N, C-alpha and C positions, 0 to 999 in steps of 0.2 A: 707589395706594400698596401696595407689597409688604408682606405680613405675615411674611416670612421673618425668622428671628432675625438680629440685627446683631451683628457681632463687633467687639471692641476689642483693642488690642495689650496684650501682657503687660508687666509691669514688670521682668522678668528682664533684658532687654537694657539697660535704663536702669541697673539696679543694677550690671551688669558694667562699663558705661562710667564710673559713679561711682567704683568701686574703681580702675579704670585711671587716672583723672584724679587721684585722691588719691595714688596711688603716685608719679606723675610730679611732682606738686606738692611732694611731700615729699623725693624723692631725686634729681631731675635737677640736674646741676651748673650748667646755664645758667639764670641768673635770669629771662631773658625767657621761656624754656620753662616755668619754674615759674609765672610770672605768668599765662601763657595757660592753664596747667593749673588754676590756682586759679579762673579765670573759668569753666572748664568744670565744675569741682566745684560752683560756685554754680548753674549751669544745671541740672545733673543732680539736685541736691538739690531745686530748684524743680519739676522734672518729677515726681520721686517723691512729693514732698509733695502736688502737685496731683492725681496719680493716686490716692493714698491717701485724700484728702479728697473725691474725686468732682468736684473743680473742673475736672479735665482728663479728656477721653475721647480718648486717642490712637488714631488710626485713623479719626476722623471729620473731615470738612472744616470742622466748627465745633467744634474740640476744647476750647475754653475756654467754660465755662458762661456763658450770657447775653451772648455776644459774637457779633456778626454775622460772616458768613464773609468780608466784605471787609476787616476790620481786619487790618493787617499784624502778624504775630506773630513773636516771637523763636523760632527753630526750632533745636534742637540736632541733632547728627549723627544720621542715620537718620530724620529727619522728625519727631522728638518735639518738640511745642510745650512751651515752659517756662511759658506763662501770661502772659509779659510782652508788652506792646504796644510795638513799636518806635517808634511816634509819640508815646508817652508819655514825654516828656523834660522836664527842668527848663528854665526860661527861660534863654536864652543872654544874653550881656552886652548885646547890642543891644535885646533884648526887655525886659530889666530897666530900661534907660535909658528906653525908650519908655513903659513902664507908669508909671515914676516921674514922667514929664513930664506925664501927664494930670491936668488939674485936677479932673476928676470921672470917675474910672474907673467903668466899668459895674459893675453888681452881679454877684456870682458867688461860688461856694463856694471857688474856687481862683484863683490868679493866671492859670493857663492859660485858665480859662473867661472871666475878665474880659478877657483880651487877645483871645481869639477873638471875643467879643461886641463889643469895640471895633472890630474890623475889619468888622463888619456895620453900623457907624454910617456916616454920610455921610463923615466924615473918613477912616475906615478904608477904605471902598470907594474913595475917591479915591486913597489911597496904593497900594492894590492895582492900580487902573486905570493909575496912572502906571508901576508896575512892568511891567504887561502891555505898555504902549505901547513901552517901550524894551527889553523882555525882560531886565530887570535882576533876575533871580531864579533860584533853583536849587531843584529839587524832588528831595530825596534819598530820601524815603519817600513812597509814593503819596499818603498823606493830606495832605501839604503842598501839593498842588495843588487841594484841594477849594474853598477860599474864593476862589481865583483864578477858578474856574469861576463861582462865585456872582457875583463882581464883573463878569465878562464878560457873564453873563446879564442882570444889572441894567442894565449899560451899553447893551445892545442892546434893552432894553425888554421882556425876557421875565421879568417880575416873578413871575408865577405859578409858572413852572418854578423860579426861584430860591428862592421861598418853600417849595416842596415839598422841594427839596434841603436847605435849612436845617433843615426839620422832621426830616428823616432823620438829619442830623448832630447835632442838638441834644442827644440823650441822652449823647453822649460828648464834648461840648465842654469839660467840666471836666477831661478827662484827656488828650485827643489834640491834638497840634499840627496845625491845619488850614491853616496859613499857610506860605508859602515862606520860604526864606532869601534875603534881598536881597543883591545884590552890586553892585560899583561899575561893572562893564562888562557888556555883553551877552554871551551865550554864543555862541561861534563855531559855525557850522553847516557841514555838508559831509559827504562820503562817506569821511572819514578816521576812524580809530578809535585809541584808546589803551587799553592794558591797565590802567594805573594813572594816577591823577591825579598832578600834580607833587608835591602834598603827601604823597601816599602813597609815592611813590618816594623823596622826600627824608627821610622819617621814619627809616627804618633806617640811612641814611647818617649822619644827624646823631647817632644813638645809638651809632655804632660806637666801640668801645673797643679799646685795645691789648691783644692777647692776653697772658695771664699769662706764657707762656714768652718772648714777645718783650719784655715789660716787664722780666722777670728778666734777659734778656741786656743790655738797655739800662742797667739798674741796675748790672750788673757792669762794663760798659764806662765808664759815666759817673761812678759813685760808688765802687765797691769797688776797681777797678784803681788809680785815683788815690790812694785811701787806702792801698792796699797798697804802692805805690811810696814814699809818704811814710814808711810804717812801716819799710820796708827801709832808706831813707836815714837814718832816725833811728838805727837800730842800726849801720849801717856807719860812722857818725861816731865810734863807740866802739871801732872796730877799730884795733889797732896793727899797722901793716905791710900786707902784701898782703891783699886781701879774700878771704874763704873761697870755695873752689870745689871741685868734684869732679874727681878724676882716677881713672878706672877704679873708680868707686864709693867712693873714699876721699877724705875731706875734707882738703884742704890749705889753706894760707894762714894768716893771722893769726887772733887770737882777739878776739871782741867783749868789751866791758866792761873794756877796758884803759885807755881814755882818755875823759875826760868834758868835753866843751866847756862853756863857761860858760853858754850859752843852752840846753843840752840839757833841763834841767828844765822850762823854759817851753814848749819844743817838745813835750815829752812831755805836759804838761797840755793843750795845745791839741789835740793829736791825739786824746787820749782824749775830750775834749769833742765834737770833730767826729765821732768814732766813735759816741758815744751819740746824737747828733742824727741821724746817717745811719741808725742801727738803728731809730729810731722812725719814720722816713719810708720806709725801704727795707729790708725784711727781707733779710738776707744769704742768698745762694743758692750752690749748687755748692760749689766748693772753699773759698770764703771762709767757709763755715759748718762745714766738716768739722773735728771736734775735733782731728784729728791732722794737719791740713794746715799748710802753712808759715805762712799768715796767722794761724791760731789759735795756733800755737806762739809766734810773735813778739808777738801781741797779749797773750796770757796772761802772757808774761814782762814786758811793759811794765806791765801792771796789777799784777803781783806786786812789781815793783821799787819802791824808795823814790824820792823825788823826784830824788835824785842817782844812782839806779840801782845803788848799791853793795851792796845787801843780797841779791842773787841767789845761789843755791847753785851749786856747780860743775856739778851736773846741769842746772840751768836755763840756765847759760851754754853748756853743750854743745849743748842743743837749739836755742838761738839760732844758734850757729855752724853747726849742721847745716841749719837752715832757710835761713839766708843762702846757704850753699853750693848748696843745691838750686835756689833761684830765680835766683841769679846765673849759675850754669852754664847754666840753661835759656834765660833771656831777656836776660842781661847785667845789669849794675848800673844803678841809676837814673842817668840822665844820659849813659849810653854810647850810641854810635850805634845799636847793635842794639836796645836797649830803647826808645829814642826813636822809631825807625822803626816798631817794633811798635805803640806807643801811638798814633802818628800815624795808622796804618792803622785801628786800632780806633776812634779818634775820628771818622775820616771815616765809618765804618760807622754809628756812633751818631748822627751828624748827619743821616743820611738821614731824610727824613720817613717816618713810619709810614703804613701803609695807613689807619689811623684818622684821622690828620691829613689825608690826601688825600681821604678820604671826607667830612670836614667841609668841605673846600674845594669838593668837588663839590656837596654839599648847598647851599652858599651860591650856587653858580651856578644851581641849580634855582630858588632863591628869586627869581630875576629874572623868572620866568614866573608867570602867574596860577595860584594854588595849586589851583584846581578844574578845570583844563584839562590839556592835554598840551603837549609841546614840539615845535616844527616840525622840528628837526634835532638830531642828537647831535654834530655836528662842533664847535660851540663848547664842548661839555662836555669834550672830550678834549685841549684845548690845554694848553701848559705853564703851571705856576702862576706868576701874576704877582705883582709886589711888593705890590699892594694886597690880595692874597688870603692871602699867607703869614703865618703866625704866628711864623715863624722864618726868618732869612735863608737858612738851608740849604735851605729848601723852594722858594725862588725858582728857577724854571726846571725844576722836577721835572715828570715826566710822570705823568698820571693813568693808573693801571693799567687794562688792558683789562677785567678782571673787575669793576671798579667802574663803568666806563662802561656795561658791560652791565646793571648794576642800574638805572642811570638810564634806559637805553633802554626800560625797561618803561613809561615815560611818553611815549615817542615817539608822535606822532600821524602815522599813515601808512596807506596802503591795507593791507587784510588780508594780501594776498600778500606785501608787503614784511616785515610783522611775522612771518609764517610763515618767510620766508627767513632772517631775522635770528635766529630761534629764540625770539623773544618769545612767540609763540603756539606752544606745543609740544605741544598735545593738542586733541582735540575739545572737551573740557570748557572749556579756555581760549578756544577759538574761540567757544563759546556765550556766554562772558562778555562778549566785545566786540561780538558781532553785533548786540545790541539798539541799539547806538549808531547803526547804519545803519537797522535795521528801524524804529526810532522815527520817523525822518524819513519813511520810506516810508508808514507807516500814517497819519501825519499829513497826507500829501499829498492825502487825500480831503477835507480841510477847507480851504475857500477863504479863510476869514477869517484875515488875517495875524496877528491877536492871539491867536486861539484855537489855531491850529495848533501853536505852540511849547509851549503848556500841555499839549496832548494828547501831543506828542512827549516832553516831559520826564516826564510822568506815566507813559507807557508804559515808558520806560527804567527809571524807578524801580520800576515794577511787576515788570519782568523780573528785578530784583535780589532779589525776594522768594524765600526758600528754600521748597522744596516740602515739603508735609506728608506724613507717612506716612498712606496712605489704604487702607481696607479696604472691603468690600461694593460694589465697583465704583464707588466715588465718584470724582469728577474734581476736579482742582485748581480753585481759584477762577479764573474767566476775567476778563480785563481789563474787559469790558463790565459785569461785576457790580459794579464800583465805582460807587456812586451818582452821583458827579460825572462819570463817563464815560458811564454809561447814559443820563443826561439829555441827552447831546450827540448822540444818534442822529439826530434830525431835521436836524442841521447837517452831517452827513457825506454826501457824494454820491460815487457811483462816478466814477472818474477814469481814463480810458484811459492817460494818461501814468503815473499812479501804478501801475496794473496792470503796465504794461510794465517800469517800474523794479523792481518787486517780483519779476517773473519773471526779469529779468536777474540780480538779486542772488541769488535762489534758485539759479539755474543755476550762477553763479560760486562761491557758497559751497559748494554740493554738490561741485563739482569740487575745490575747495581741500581739503575734508575727505577726499575719496577719495584724492587724490594726495599730500597731506602726511602723512596718518595712515592708510595703506591697511590696516594691521594691526589697527586699532581699530574696533569697532562704533560707530555714531553714539550718543553719550551722550544720555540723556533731555533735558537742558536744550537741547542742539542740536536734537534732534527737535522739541521744542516750538517753537523759534524758526523752524525750517524750515516747520513747520505754519502759523505766523503769516504767513510770507512767502507760502506757497501760497494761503492765504485771501485775502490782499491782492491776489494776482495773479489771483484768480478761478479757481484750479485746484483740482480735487478729487483730493487725493493721500492715500490711507489710510496715514498714517504711524503706526507702532506703537512703543510704548515698551518698554524692558527692564523686566520685572517681577521683583521680588525673590522668590526661592524661598520665603523664610520667611513671606511674606504672600500668596502666591498663593491665590486663592479657588476654583480648580478649573474656571474657565470663562473665556470670552473674549467681548468685545463684537464686534459684526459687522464692525468695521473690520479685524480680523485676517483674517477670511474674505475680505474684498474684496482685501486685500493679497496673500493666498495665491492668489487667482484671477489677479491680474496676474502673479505669479511663475510660475505654471504655464504661462501663455500666453507670457510673454517668454522663459522659459528652456526651453521645449519642445525636446526632442531634444539639448540641450546637455550638456556634460560635467557641469555642476552637476546637471541633472535625472537623469542616469544615476548619478552618485556617490551622491546622496541619495534616489534612487527617488521623485522627485516624482510626485504623482498627475497624471493627465491633466486638462487644463483643463476637460473636460466634467463633471468631478466638481463643479465650482463653478458650473455653468450656472444662470442665474437663470430660465430659461424652463421652470419647473416648475409644477405645479398648486398651488393654495392648500393642498390637503391635505398634499402633500409638504413645502411650505414650513413648515407648522406643525410638521413633524417635525424641521426643521432649526433653527428659531428658537424661543426661549422668552423670557420676561421674568424677570429676577431683580433684586431691589432696584431695581425701576423701570427697568431697562435691558434692551434687546433683546440677547440673547446668541446666539452661533452654536454650537449644540450639536454639529452635524456636524464643525465644525472642532476643537472640544475633544475629541470622541471620537476623531478621527483622530490628534491629537497624543498622546493617551493610548495608543492602539494602537501607534503607531510607537515610543513611549518604552520599550516592553517590551524592545527590543533591549539597552538599557543598564541594565535593572532586575534582571537575574539572577533570583534567587528572590523578589525583591520585599521581602526582609526588610532593612529599613534605615530610616534616619531619614526623617521626612516631608519634610524640606528637600531631601534628595537625590532622593526620589521626585518632588517638585514640580519640581526642577531638570531632571530628564530630560524631563518634559513641556514645560517652558518652552523647552528647547533645540530641541525639535521645532517649536514655534511660530516660532522664529527661522529654522529651516531652511526651513519652508514659505513664509515671507515674505521670505527673504534679509535679514531685519531692515532693510527699507526700500530696499535697493540696487536691486532690480528695479523697484519702484514709482517711485522717483526717476528711474532711467534711462529708463523708458518715458514718464513724464509730461513730462519735460524734454527729451526727444529727444536723449539723451546717448550713445546706443549707438555712433555713429561715433567720438566723442571717446574714450570708454572703450576701444574697440577699438584706437585708436592707442597708448594708454598701457598696455594690459593686460599685455603681457609684462613690462615693467619693474615694474609694480605687483605682479604675482604674484611675481617674483623677490625684490623687496624684502620682501614680506610673509613669504615662506617663509624667507628669511634671518633675519628677526626671530624666527620660530618656533624655528629651530635655535639661535639665541643664547639664547633663553629656556630651552630645554631643556638647554643646556650649562651653565647656572648651577648653582652648588652647591645641593644639596637641604638645606633648613633646616627650619623649623617646619612641622608637618603641614598646618595650615589654609592657610598661605601657598603651599604646594606645590599644594594643590587649586585654589587661585585661579589659580596659574600655568598649570596644565593646562587649566583652563576657558578662560582668555584665549588660550592657544595654539590650542585647538580652534576658537575663534571666529575667530581670525586665519586659520587653515587654511581655514575655510569661505569667508572673503572672498577668499583666494587662488584658490580653485576658481571662485568667481564671476568673477574677472578672467580666469582661464585659459579660461573658457567663451567668451570673445570672441576667442580666439586660434585660429589654424589648427592642425590636428593635429600637424604637424611642429614647430611652435613649442611646443606643449604638451609634446611628448616631450623637447625640448631643455631646457625648464625643469625637468622632473623629473630628467633626467640631471644637471643642475648641482646640483640639490638633493641627490641621492644622494652626489655628490662632497664636499659640505659636511658630511656627517654625521660626528660624532666616532666613533672606532673602538671606544669603550668606553662603559659606563654608559648614560646616557639616549639616546645616539646609536644604540645597538643596539636599544633599545626603540622609538625613533621610526622605525627602519627598517621596522617592521611597517606604519606608516601610509603610508610612501613606497611600499612594495610594493603596498599596497591601491590607492593612486592609480594606479600603473602598470597594475595589473590592470584597472581600469576603462577606462583609455586604450586598452588592447588588446582591448576589447570584452567584458570579463568583467562579472560581477555579484557583489553581496554576498548572503550568505544572510540569513535573518531574525535571525540572531545577530550580524550585522555582519562576518562573516569572508568572505574572498575565496573564491569557489566554485572549488575544484579547484586553488588555488595559494596561495603565501604571501601574507600581507597581511590588513589589516582596515580597517574604516571608523574614522576618527578623530572621536570625539565627546568633548565636554568633561565631561559629567556621567556618573556611574555610581553604582549602589547597591552599596556594598561597595568594596573596594580597586580603584582604577582600574589598568588594565593598564600605564600609564606610570609608576605609583608604584613605587619600589624595594621589593623584598620584604624589608622590615626589620620586626623585632618592634615592636609598639606602644610598648613601653617606650622604644625609641630616640627616638620622636617626642615 
């Protein structure tokens, strides 16, 4: 055990997040955004309270006091645990009914404990076994699979293992749900994935509301225009002779208030009553509420008049005449062909179903599918609205808008490639969210028992939904095998050649999807972890490395970074990538060294073996971007971490070599490089805004640039030159385009056989190396005074 001091995270970040959430909860116009912000406020208050009391140690893999590492925690943004257990939930309706039906409930301090203990009785184990037999259960949080494993062990006669597992779970049975959620039908299996369940996709559709501006328009067409027409007609009944109208801006025609029909008083009273009712239900908008508009003039005169209308002043009558002339000249008098045609057209517009109505229809269509699964096809969702679906006859035959169908498509169950093509999977992060649905089946393939394999599979998928903790001191995230009910299953898992082959195929396929669909993005950490799980299942040793946050970097690296760098130096030797980034010779990483020299390369910190030579090389290379070294520790760390990514290609070389993808990458390399460099130009062409956002944009652009150079390294020299020529033609002629030209010149310089100096400048010609991190102002940042930012 290392006696080095252990570090914990500061509360400053959490405080900043709390203030941000409070501001959004107070000021955002969208009630749904405010609701989510209020939830975040509660989370960050819990984080800060726990850190202040000592109940939380953020930065540890066991951040909650007296809590095993395997417990699934609620984790706020940035990896901060709130202290809440996700499996600590109140009894649902089915559980309440079950507990109430028991003639003699087991003893316990809480209903959750009593129910967990009942499932360990003969009747409870029988219920679990029946669920296992038909696979009629769902595991949403890993803990919900625990007693399923107990029931399986008991059913197979492994009583001692079952008892040991129960003993480990027993201290938390009063708090955590260790049982699954039973369902009416088995869970479908296969190599298809969906981003959202049907229930998740339907929820926002069902919540859809008519936008305020659209509702105001509908109120105008359906309520205020008809009231206005009735108001005009009421006053025109009092006109003697030709109706008022405008001629070259002058009012001509008869005068109102000259004749009073016998029923005028009753019509007046009815209109005023209808107006008051409409005002309560539909606030007036636009010109109907303008105090000097025609509607207001005529209404005010009607309210001011006596029941027979004869008490208005000459001024009042003049305003009535003017208002009548205005509207009659513009749209015609009520009942005339022009006004009737206008109102018919407006009524047709008002009868059209709103997007909210159509969203509710679409949500109803989704309800036809199992709520916790996906949909097999989107075609039935886009058909015209039928009579049995419409809440209004006008909606019958209406088409569902494409943008609404696209929302429902998030529940489509299809191969990963199809979801990428449809835009459902739009980033590596989203790819990482759906991949466990396939990986879960593959990792369970090593289990021969047909009842146990689905438990293992669902538990794995639920485990992959756990949010990662912020970890310091080289600690690692909890591994799947550390869950007690998974660890106990070790003896029942056997190596399976078919499972290995399937995992290898999936790993290769997924890597190609990530590289070709998102060539400008580095592999995100969740995807790296999932690829690592596939590699392990396939029996491959691939040193995959994660992106490390600059503000929690501990100044050293574990040995897998060194192994990845060794592969990179070997695979990329002599390539454009090696020349552009001055990669070290593969001999630097040779393992055929004496024990004495090995001791100089490796040491142990916090119980982990670290690669000192790799860390030293990263620090030396980072000096290019550090200037005088006077800057924030985050920027200094960032320059070192960027070098670690350069030396390892952030997994691209390791995956390409281990999966034998070189030929396939070479086939696609030119197009991938073109696409990635166009992305960089687009990013650099965007308007410059907030300072931190611009730093992030520069960093991401440099990372994409690095990936483009990796792809270019698989192209012939003439193709490389053509790609750079096309890139130069795309550059804007001003602003960031001028500054980015330095990077293009630097790349061209390397293609022509040149080198960079130790400061990153092209030796003897224009250009420079493009790195994303710098200490001090980055050369791509506009030279604006700090007050502007």
